[in-house]
OpenMM code with the backbone's topology and positions (N, CA, C; nanometers):
from openmm import Vec3, app, unit

residues = "GLN LEU GLN LEU VAL GLU SER GLY GLY GLY LEU VAL GLN PRO GLY GLY SER LEU LYS LEU SER CYS THR THR SER GLY PHE THR LEU ASN TYR TYR GLY ILE GLY TRP PHE ARG GLN ALA PRO GLY LYS GLU ARG GLU ARG GLU GLY VAL SER CYS ILE SER ALA SER GLY GLY SER SER ASP TYR ALA ASP SER VAL LYS GLY ARG PHE THR ILE SER ARG ASP ASN ASP LYS ASN THR VAL TYR LEU GLN MET ASN ASP LEU LYS PRO GLU ASP THR ALA ILE TYR TYR CYS ALA ALA ALA HIS LEU ARG THR THR VAL GLN ALA MET CYS ALA ALA ASN SER ARG MET ASP TYR TRP GLY LYS GLY THR LEU VAL THR VAL SER SER".split()
positions = [
    Vec3(0.0916, -0.1389, 0.0344),
    Vec3(0.0334, 0.0016, -0.0188),
    Vec3(0.0714, 0.1255, 0.0141),
    Vec3(0.0443, 0.2186, -0.1162),
    Vec3(0.1326, 0.3449, -0.1260),
    Vec3(0.1374, 0.4402, -0.0395),
    Vec3(0.2236, 0.4906, 0.0964),
    Vec3(0.1758, 0.5807, 0.1789),
    Vec3(0.3005, 0.6789, 0.2186),
    Vec3(0.2440, 0.8174, 0.2181),
    Vec3(0.3398, 0.9134, 0.2552),
    Vec3(0.2953, 0.9570, 0.3810),
    Vec3(0.3975, 0.9721, 0.4739),
    Vec3(0.3774, 0.9838, 0.5940),
    Vec3(0.4509, 1.1517, 0.6919),
    Vec3(0.3465, 1.2235, 0.7478),
    Vec3(0.4768, 1.3812, 0.7759),
    Vec3(0.4741, 1.3677, 0.8645),
    Vec3(0.5562, 1.3915, 0.9482),
    Vec3(0.5870, 1.4178, 1.1028),
    Vec3(0.6970, 1.5853, 1.1191),
    Vec3(0.7324, 1.6044, 1.2263),
    Vec3(0.8223, 1.6430, 1.2528),
    Vec3(0.7280, 1.8204, 1.3233),
    Vec3(0.5898, 1.8232, 1.2658),
    Vec3(0.5238, 1.9591, 1.3404),
    Vec3(0.5428, 1.9563, 1.4214),
    Vec3(0.4553, 2.0570, 1.4811),
    Vec3(0.4538, 2.1410, 1.6107),
    Vec3(0.4302, 2.3088, 1.6423),
    Vec3(0.4513, 2.3381, 1.7853),
    Vec3(0.4735, 2.4970, 1.7997),
    Vec3(0.5861, 2.5772, 1.8141),
    Vec3(0.6211, 2.6073, 1.7658),
    Vec3(0.7301, 2.7165, 1.8008),
    Vec3(0.7178, 2.8209, 1.7682),
    Vec3(0.8333, 2.9340, 1.8510),
    Vec3(0.7895, 3.0347, 1.8275),
    Vec3(0.9076, 3.1446, 1.7022),
    Vec3(0.8146, 3.2641, 1.6774),
    Vec3(0.8588, 3.3053, 1.5956),
    Vec3(1.0119, 3.2952, 1.6009),
    Vec3(1.0741, 3.2768, 1.4545),
    Vec3(1.2454, 3.2815, 1.4767),
    Vec3(1.3158, 3.1498, 1.4801),
    Vec3(1.2366, 3.0687, 1.5586),
    Vec3(1.3093, 2.9064, 1.5932),
    Vec3(1.2421, 2.8846, 1.4439),
    Vec3(1.3503, 2.7113, 1.4774),
    Vec3(1.3446, 2.5759, 1.3305),
    Vec3(1.2030, 2.4956, 1.3976),
    Vec3(1.1853, 2.3986, 1.2705),
    Vec3(1.1562, 2.2971, 1.2821),
    Vec3(1.1887, 2.1983, 1.1517),
    Vec3(1.2149, 2.0689, 1.2134),
    Vec3(1.2162, 1.9981, 1.0741),
    Vec3(1.1040, 1.8983, 1.0195),
    Vec3(1.0572, 1.9059, 0.8985),
    Vec3(0.9798, 1.7953, 0.8695),
    Vec3(1.0231, 1.6480, 0.8178),
    Vec3(1.0180, 1.5652, 0.7832),
    Vec3(1.0270, 1.4242, 0.7274),
    Vec3(0.8691, 1.4193, 0.6684),
    Vec3(0.9223, 1.3813, 0.5716),
    Vec3(0.8083, 1.2986, 0.4764),
    Vec3(0.8371, 1.2150, 0.4634),
    Vec3(0.7784, 1.0655, 0.5466),
    Vec3(0.8405, 0.8736, 0.4617),
    Vec3(0.7413, 0.8340, 0.3957),
    Vec3(0.8161, 0.7577, 0.3257),
    Vec3(0.7429, 0.6867, 0.1935),
    Vec3(0.7810, 0.5138, 0.2229),
    Vec3(0.6404, 0.4809, 0.1857),
    Vec3(0.6171, 0.3488, 0.1596),
    Vec3(0.5897, 0.3115, 0.0350),
    Vec3(0.5374, 0.1504, 0.0464),
    Vec3(0.5221, 0.1195, -0.1221),
    Vec3(0.4981, 0.1215, -0.2342),
    Vec3(0.5925, 0.2124, -0.2753),
    Vec3(0.6547, 0.2863, -0.3916),
    Vec3(0.8050, 0.2732, -0.3936),
    Vec3(0.8583, 0.2977, -0.4769),
    Vec3(1.0390, 0.3300, -0.5356),
    Vec3(1.0170, 0.5027, -0.5537),
    Vec3(1.0957, 0.5164, -0.4116),
    Vec3(1.0689, 0.6828, -0.3993),
    Vec3(1.1696, 0.7325, -0.4579),
    Vec3(1.2841, 0.6671, -0.5075),
    Vec3(1.4073, 0.6962, -0.6675),
    Vec3(1.3045, 0.7085, -0.7437),
    Vec3(1.1484, 0.6532, -0.8134),
    Vec3(1.1164, 0.7442, -0.9517),
    Vec3(0.9885, 0.8580, -0.8688),
    Vec3(1.0430, 0.8932, -0.8316),
    Vec3(0.9303, 1.0075, -0.7835),
    Vec3(0.9798, 1.0997, -0.7012),
    Vec3(0.9126, 1.2771, -0.7357),
    Vec3(0.9777, 1.3749, -0.7151),
    Vec3(0.8800, 1.4161, -0.5854),
    Vec3(0.9215, 1.4988, -0.5122),
    Vec3(0.8208, 1.5334, -0.3618),
    Vec3(0.8123, 1.6670, -0.3743),
    Vec3(0.6924, 1.7025, -0.3191),
    Vec3(0.7114, 1.8204, -0.2905),
    Vec3(0.6306, 1.8582, -0.1443),
    Vec3(0.6843, 1.9628, -0.1002),
    Vec3(0.5891, 1.9896, 0.0192),
    Vec3(0.4780, 2.1556, -0.0316),
    Vec3(0.3398, 2.0803, 0.0544),
    Vec3(0.2811, 2.1980, 0.0015),
    Vec3(0.1696, 2.2239, 0.1492),
    Vec3(0.1272, 2.3615, 0.1106),
    Vec3(0.0268, 2.4044, 0.3056),
    Vec3(-0.0728, 2.4580, 0.2751),
    Vec3(-0.1294, 2.4171, 0.3547),
    Vec3(-0.2805, 2.5152, 0.3753),
    Vec3(-0.3006, 2.5391, 0.5418),
    Vec3(-0.2949, 2.7145, 0.4830),
    Vec3(-0.3278, 2.7812, 0.6316),
    Vec3(-0.4391, 2.7760, 0.7272),
    Vec3(-0.5315, 2.8094, 0.8215),
    Vec3(-0.5954, 2.7875, 0.9279),
    Vec3(-0.7090, 2.8703, 0.8133),
    Vec3(-0.8069, 2.8496, 0.8103),
    Vec3(-0.9475, 2.8553, 0.7738),
    Vec3(-0.8842, 2.9100, 0.5867),
    Vec3(-0.7992, 2.8162, 0.5209),
    Vec3(-0.8035, 2.9039, 0.3470),
    Vec3(-0.7798, 2.7574, 0.3152),
    Vec3(-0.7658, 2.7218, 0.1635),
    Vec3(-0.7585, 2.6219, 0.1212),
    Vec3(-0.6192, 2.5756, 0.1238),
    Vec3(-0.6302, 2.4485, 0.0462),
    Vec3(-0.4433, 2.4433, 0.0446),
    Vec3(-0.3430, 2.5285, -0.0825),
    Vec3(-0.2787, 2.5681, -0.0702),
    Vec3(-0.2188, 2.6374, -0.0961),
    Vec3(-0.1618, 2.6038, -0.2922),
    Vec3(-0.1762, 2.6584, -0.4162),
    Vec3(-0.1953, 2.5874, -0.5188),
    Vec3(-0.0445, 2.5682, -0.5221),
    Vec3(0.0671, 2.6646, -0.5188),
    Vec3(0.1688, 2.6182, -0.5519),
    Vec3(0.2837, 2.5799, -0.4274),
    Vec3(0.3715, 2.5364, -0.5018),
    Vec3(0.4460, 2.4602, -0.3325),
    Vec3(0.4993, 2.5362, -0.2930),
    Vec3(0.5393, 2.5047, -0.1747),
    Vec3(0.6532, 2.5549, -0.0188),
    Vec3(0.7617, 2.4887, -0.1127),
    Vec3(0.8158, 2.3969, -0.1611),
    Vec3(0.9374, 2.3500, -0.1785),
    Vec3(0.9733, 2.2396, -0.2698),
    Vec3(1.0043, 2.1765, -0.3320),
    Vec3(0.9949, 2.0203, -0.4009),
    Vec3(1.1597, 2.0081, -0.5206),
    Vec3(1.1689, 1.8485, -0.4849),
    Vec3(1.2688, 1.8333, -0.5079),
    Vec3(1.2203, 1.7182, -0.6328),
    Vec3(1.3327, 1.6765, -0.6862),
    Vec3(1.3584, 1.6245, -0.8408),
    Vec3(1.3409, 1.4501, -0.7920),
    Vec3(1.3417, 1.3998, -0.8232),
    Vec3(1.3865, 1.2518, -0.7658),
    Vec3(1.5082, 1.1991, -0.7452),
    Vec3(1.5956, 1.2141, -0.8518),
    Vec3(1.7292, 1.2388, -0.8168),
    Vec3(1.7888, 1.2980, -0.7162),
    Vec3(1.7252, 1.4322, -0.6142),
    Vec3(1.7590, 1.4815, -0.5749),
    Vec3(1.9151, 1.6094, -0.6630),
    Vec3(1.8737, 1.6156, -0.7773),
    Vec3(1.9876, 1.7197, -0.8193),
    Vec3(1.9145, 1.8872, -0.8351),
    Vec3(1.7429, 1.8542, -0.8530),
    Vec3(1.7139, 1.9438, -0.8776),
    Vec3(1.6216, 1.9858, -0.7765),
    Vec3(1.5590, 2.1162, -0.7110),
    Vec3(1.5144, 2.1584, -0.6202),
    Vec3(1.4299, 2.3008, -0.6604),
    Vec3(1.2967, 2.3451, -0.5967),
    Vec3(1.2494, 2.4733, -0.6091),
    Vec3(1.1777, 2.5068, -0.4947),
    Vec3(1.1808, 2.6557, -0.4251),
    Vec3(1.1088, 2.6703, -0.3319),
    Vec3(1.0467, 2.8140, -0.3969),
    Vec3(0.8999, 2.8384, -0.3278),
    Vec3(0.8158, 2.9740, -0.3336),
    Vec3(0.9394, 3.0955, -0.2557),
    Vec3(0.8998, 3.1592, -0.3244),
    Vec3(0.9729, 3.3038, -0.2601),
    Vec3(0.9589, 3.3202, -0.1690),
    Vec3(0.8604, 3.2851, -0.0848),
    Vec3(0.8038, 3.3556, 0.0528),
    Vec3(0.8950, 3.2750, 0.1076),
    Vec3(1.0040, 3.1780, 0.1246),
    Vec3(1.0418, 3.0791, 0.2028),
    Vec3(1.1941, 3.0526, 0.1971),
    Vec3(1.2247, 3.1424, 0.0229),
    Vec3(1.4069, 3.1338, -0.0349),
    Vec3(1.4565, 3.1654, 0.0931),
    Vec3(1.5817, 3.1232, 0.1235),
    Vec3(1.6648, 3.1483, 0.1990),
    Vec3(1.6466, 3.0912, 0.3791),
    Vec3(1.4912, 3.0404, 0.4039),
    Vec3(1.5230, 3.0050, 0.5139),
    Vec3(1.4415, 2.8468, 0.5212),
    Vec3(1.3815, 2.7691, 0.4397),
    Vec3(1.4059, 2.6688, 0.3414),
    Vec3(1.4552, 2.5939, 0.3145),
    Vec3(1.5346, 2.4619, 0.3447),
    Vec3(1.5919, 2.3785, 0.2901),
    Vec3(1.5057, 2.2675, 0.2543),
    Vec3(1.5017, 2.1489, 0.1147),
    Vec3(1.4801, 2.0440, 0.1033),
    Vec3(1.5678, 1.9551, 0.0365),
    Vec3(1.5463, 1.8129, 0.0967),
    Vec3(1.6109, 1.7291, 0.1518),
    Vec3(1.5907, 1.6005, 0.0704),
    Vec3(1.6637, 1.5418, 0.0325),
    Vec3(1.6169, 1.4002, 0.0273),
    Vec3(1.7217, 1.3072, 0.0283),
    Vec3(1.6565, 1.1448, 0.1399),
    Vec3(1.7609, 1.0430, 0.1351),
    Vec3(1.7028, 0.8691, 0.1013),
    Vec3(1.7124, 0.8676, -0.0328),
    Vec3(1.6454, 0.7461, -0.0954),
    Vec3(1.6456, 0.6113, -0.0017),
    Vec3(1.7615, 0.6084, -0.0258),
    Vec3(1.8090, 0.4833, 0.1131),
    Vec3(1.6797, 0.4630, 0.2174),
    Vec3(1.6699, 0.6210, 0.2468),
    Vec3(1.5937, 0.5873, 0.3848),
    Vec3(1.3974, 0.6399, 0.3280),
    Vec3(1.4065, 0.5920, 0.2125),
    Vec3(1.3041, 0.6386, 0.1749),
    Vec3(1.2169, 0.7668, 0.2180),
    Vec3(1.2902, 0.9044, 0.2884),
    Vec3(1.2581, 0.9879, 0.3468),
    Vec3(1.3033, 1.1555, 0.2825),
    Vec3(1.2138, 1.2032, 0.2824),
    Vec3(1.2232, 1.3970, 0.2167),
    Vec3(1.2059, 1.4521, 0.3535),
    Vec3(1.3271, 1.5451, 0.3615),
    Vec3(1.3072, 1.6197, 0.4629),
    Vec3(1.3137, 1.7941, 0.3836),
    Vec3(1.2352, 1.8725, 0.4894),
    Vec3(1.1753, 1.9902, 0.5068),
    Vec3(1.2755, 2.0592, 0.5931),
    Vec3(1.3772, 2.1756, 0.6223),
    Vec3(1.4447, 2.2516, 0.7413),
    Vec3(1.3440, 2.3482, 0.7191),
    Vec3(1.3141, 2.4037, 0.8094),
    Vec3(1.2666, 2.5372, 0.7945),
    Vec3(1.2837, 2.6052, 0.9329),
    Vec3(1.4000, 2.6882, 0.8718),
    Vec3(1.4816, 2.8335, 1.0073),
    Vec3(1.4113, 2.9639, 0.9935),
    Vec3(1.4141, 3.0644, 1.1281),
    Vec3(1.3213, 3.1809, 1.1082),
    Vec3(1.1874, 3.1742, 1.0167),
    Vec3(1.1377, 3.0592, 1.1394),
    Vec3(0.9862, 3.0691, 1.0840),
    Vec3(0.9269, 3.1770, 1.1251),
    Vec3(0.7789, 3.2491, 1.0562),
    Vec3(0.6963, 3.3593, 1.0948),
    Vec3(0.5832, 3.2355, 1.0864),
    Vec3(0.4868, 3.3802, 1.1864),
    Vec3(0.3733, 3.3284, 1.2331),
    Vec3(0.2910, 3.3078, 1.0736),
    Vec3(0.3226, 3.3718, 0.9787),
    Vec3(0.2483, 3.3573, 0.8601),
    Vec3(0.2662, 3.2179, 0.8134),
    Vec3(0.3946, 3.1068, 0.8511),
    Vec3(0.4140, 3.0162, 0.7620),
    Vec3(0.3070, 2.8803, 0.8698),
    Vec3(0.2264, 2.9379, 0.9794),
    Vec3(0.1318, 2.8332, 1.0384),
    Vec3(0.0633, 2.7803, 0.9507),
    Vec3(0.0861, 2.6409, 0.9234),
    Vec3(-0.0515, 2.5884, 0.8747),
    Vec3(0.0234, 2.4114, 0.8172),
    Vec3(-0.1183, 2.3706, 0.8324),
    Vec3(-0.0483, 2.2338, 0.7759),
    Vec3(-0.0281, 2.1988, 0.6428),
    Vec3(0.0870, 2.1174, 0.7194),
    Vec3(0.2227, 2.0830, 0.5715),
    Vec3(0.1761, 1.9474, 0.5466),
    Vec3(0.1739, 1.9401, 0.3900),
    Vec3(0.1714, 1.8382, 0.3092),
    Vec3(0.3217, 1.7980, 0.2367),
    Vec3(0.3339, 1.6549, 0.2537),
    Vec3(0.4212, 1.6267, 0.1551),
    Vec3(0.3420, 1.5319, 0.0425),
    Vec3(0.3517, 1.5402, -0.0899),
    Vec3(0.3032, 1.4648, -0.2057),
    Vec3(0.4272, 1.4101, -0.2761),
    Vec3(0.3887, 1.3178, -0.3855),
    Vec3(0.4934, 1.2567, -0.4734),
    Vec3(0.4395, 1.2531, -0.6318),
    Vec3(0.5249, 1.3139, -0.7172),
    Vec3(0.5019, 1.3207, -0.8725),
    Vec3(0.5632, 1.2083, -0.9168),
    Vec3(0.5312, 1.1349, -1.0255),
    Vec3(0.6429, 1.0775, -1.1030),
    Vec3(0.7278, 1.1705, -1.1889),
    Vec3(0.8568, 1.1081, -1.1919),
    Vec3(0.9832, 1.1427, -1.2308),
    Vec3(0.9525, 1.2598, -1.3359),
    Vec3(0.8485, 1.2100, -1.4467),
    Vec3(0.8128, 1.2816, -1.5433),
    Vec3(0.8157, 1.4137, -1.5558),
    Vec3(0.7701, 1.4296, -1.4091),
    Vec3(0.6820, 1.5564, -1.3914),
    Vec3(0.8085, 1.6376, -1.3369),
    Vec3(0.8833, 1.7635, -1.4001),
    Vec3(0.9611, 1.8435, -1.3767),
    Vec3(0.9619, 1.9244, -1.2060),
    Vec3(1.0467, 1.9535, -1.1888),
    Vec3(1.0245, 2.0204, -1.0169),
    Vec3(0.9478, 2.1026, -1.0251),
    Vec3(0.9480, 2.2290, -1.1552),
    Vec3(0.9414, 2.3543, -1.1725),
    Vec3(0.7866, 2.3413, -1.1749),
    Vec3(0.7326, 2.2385, -1.2326),
    Vec3(0.5994, 2.1779, -1.2820),
    Vec3(0.5126, 2.1119, -1.1245),
    Vec3(0.6085, 2.0756, -1.0917),
    Vec3(0.5228, 2.0101, -0.9295),
    Vec3(0.5258, 2.1592, -0.8468),
    Vec3(0.5687, 2.2106, -0.8143),
    Vec3(0.5696, 2.3350, -0.7554),
    Vec3(0.4876, 2.4479, -0.8100),
    Vec3(0.4228, 2.4062, -0.9049),
    Vec3(0.3452, 2.5688, -0.9851),
    Vec3(0.2017, 2.4708, -0.9568),
    Vec3(0.2005, 2.3902, -0.9294),
    Vec3(0.0240, 2.3079, -0.9280),
    Vec3(0.0441, 2.2100, -0.8533),
    Vec3(-0.0513, 2.1994, -0.7651),
    Vec3(-0.0524, 2.1168, -0.6446),
    Vec3(-0.1095, 1.9654, -0.7324),
    Vec3(-0.1929, 2.0432, -0.8374),
    Vec3(-0.2966, 1.9244, -0.8991),
    Vec3(-0.1740, 1.8056, -0.9993),
    Vec3(-0.0934, 1.8807, -0.9876),
    Vec3(0.0568, 1.7562, -1.0461),
    Vec3(0.0683, 1.6379, -0.9227),
    Vec3(0.0371, 1.6510, -0.8707),
    Vec3(0.0857, 1.5471, -0.7811),
    Vec3(0.0086, 1.4254, -0.7834),
    Vec3(0.1044, 1.2942, -0.7390),
    Vec3(0.0036, 1.2234, -0.7875),
    Vec3(-0.0294, 1.1384, -0.6427),
    Vec3(0.0714, 1.1689, -0.4982),
    Vec3(0.0127, 1.0693, -0.3899),
    Vec3(0.0432, 1.1706, -0.2958),
    Vec3(-0.0616, 1.1869, -0.1763),
    Vec3(-0.0802, 1.2271, -0.0910),
    Vec3(-0.0448, 1.2201, 0.0537),
    Vec3(0.0626, 1.2726, 0.1759),
    Vec3(0.0415, 1.2276, 0.3025),
    Vec3(-0.1064, 1.3585, 0.3681),
    Vec3(-0.1054, 1.2971, 0.4939),
    Vec3(-0.2057, 1.3741, 0.5162),
    Vec3(-0.1916, 1.4514, 0.6191),
    Vec3(-0.0633, 1.5012, 0.6480),
    Vec3(-0.0288, 1.6356, 0.7039),
    Vec3(0.0102, 1.6629, 0.7727),
    Vec3(0.1165, 1.7299, 0.8613),
    Vec3(0.1291, 1.8252, 1.0053),
    Vec3(0.1324, 1.8862, 1.0170),
    Vec3(0.0633, 1.9295, 1.1520),
    Vec3(0.0463, 2.0571, 1.1636),
    Vec3(0.1351, 2.1869, 1.2377),
    Vec3(0.1926, 2.2657, 1.1564),
    Vec3(0.2711, 2.3993, 1.2027),
    Vec3(0.2167, 2.4761, 1.2618),
    Vec3(0.2565, 2.5021, 1.3743),
    Vec3(0.2537, 2.6400, 1.4507),
    Vec3(0.2907, 2.7286, 1.5306),
    Vec3(0.3712, 2.8633, 1.4586),
    Vec3(0.4063, 2.9963, 1.5261),
    Vec3(0.3529, 3.0774, 1.5729),
    Vec3(0.4255, 3.0649, 1.7076),
    Vec3(0.3488, 3.1592, 1.7745),
    Vec3(0.4237, 3.1764, 1.9259),
    Vec3(0.4402, 3.3369, 1.9753),
    Vec3(0.4850, 3.3504, 2.0757),
    Vec3(0.3737, 3.3296, 2.2509),
] * unit.nanometer
topology = app.Topology()
chain = topology.addChain("A")
for resn in residues:
    res = topology.addResidue(resn, chain)
    for name in ("N", "CA", "C"):
        topology.addAtom(name, app.Element.getBySymbol(name[0]), res)
């Protein structure tokens, strides 16, 4: 059974850091790009990705709002993709979802529209508040 499970969310003060993990099972992660998307309280899931990474890990993309603060990485041997989030701001508060897209989808295409993702996790809540 194909699964993506997010973890690492929680409550953090502004300026703090969190590292999210997306652990996958039931499919060969090497053949899939991974994207992180988020949904703020009371809002729809954002169409554009927070960050995306190619199947090989050689390419990545970031939303302008998180550039310089977030870093995406992956360890295919551990079937896990990470999102290191630094200098967190209250506006980063959201449920963060990871999603997988077959490797034929480019990193830029993945992050441009969540509709291009094939499989989704259930999300992990990140709350940035003092």
